C-alpha positions as MATLAB code, in Angstrom:
seq = 'MIDEQQITDFSAFRLGRIYAQGRNRAHELSASDRAHVDLCGAEVLNPYAADPERSRWSEGFSKAFFA';
ca = [
      37.261  -85.292   15.573;
      39.318  -85.884   18.847;
      39.469  -89.442   20.308;
      39.825  -90.546   23.642;
      43.728  -90.899   23.860;
      43.813  -87.101   22.674;
      41.569  -86.102   25.761;
      43.739  -88.499   27.964;
      47.022  -87.048   26.839;
      45.684  -83.413   27.237;
      44.466  -84.179   30.812;
      47.717  -85.576   31.765;
      49.454  -82.438   30.226;
      47.569  -80.066   32.056;
      47.615  -81.915   35.171;
      51.553  -81.831   34.749;
      51.264  -77.927   34.310;
      49.332  -77.506   37.701;
      51.631  -79.646   39.676;
      54.588  -77.418   38.034;
      52.446  -74.200   39.142;
      52.215  -75.453   42.655;
      56.081  -76.538   42.765;
      56.719  -73.015   41.345;
      54.688  -71.155   43.714;
      56.455  -73.155   46.718;
      60.077  -71.989   45.074;
      58.671  -68.052   44.927;
      57.794  -67.824   48.598;
      59.693  -64.908   50.872;
      60.330  -66.078   54.520;
      57.546  -64.392   55.744;
      55.163  -66.092   53.430;
      56.965  -69.603   54.469;
      56.076  -68.448   57.693;
      52.639  -68.096   56.937;
      51.901  -71.150   55.139;
      53.300  -73.136   58.206;
      50.511  -71.362   60.102;
      47.769  -71.366   57.865;
      48.416  -74.179   55.440;
      49.033  -74.294   51.777;
      45.541  -74.546   51.148;
      44.964  -70.594   51.272;
      47.495  -70.198   48.492;
      46.014  -73.234   46.086;
      44.040  -71.268   43.229;
      41.805  -74.301   42.526;
      38.672  -75.184   43.821;
      37.940  -78.964   43.193;
      40.155  -81.989   42.268;
      41.848  -83.438   40.361;
      43.420  -79.916   39.928;
      43.520  -78.808   43.614;
      45.213  -82.492   44.744;
      47.850  -81.873   41.766;
      48.666  -77.994   42.767;
      49.104  -79.029   46.333;
      51.312  -81.877   45.541;
      53.519  -79.895   43.429;
      53.350  -77.237   45.943;
      54.056  -79.680   49.295;
      57.005  -81.631   47.547;
      58.568  -78.142   46.718;
      58.319  -76.699   49.955;
      59.000  -79.631   52.114;
      62.275  -81.006   50.181;
];
């Protein structure tokens, strides 16, 4: 049987992986892709439709993009 702590640990791990996906996507961008993000925003690249996943991906992307 799965307890609350296991669910919490899994959720934290999953959100950490989503953060890494956003960070990695920012590192993969070409110069023209970066220009597109500057014009349209990173929201167009975010594959997640709802929070908390959308927020975590955006956080990872933004920290890498603007670093």
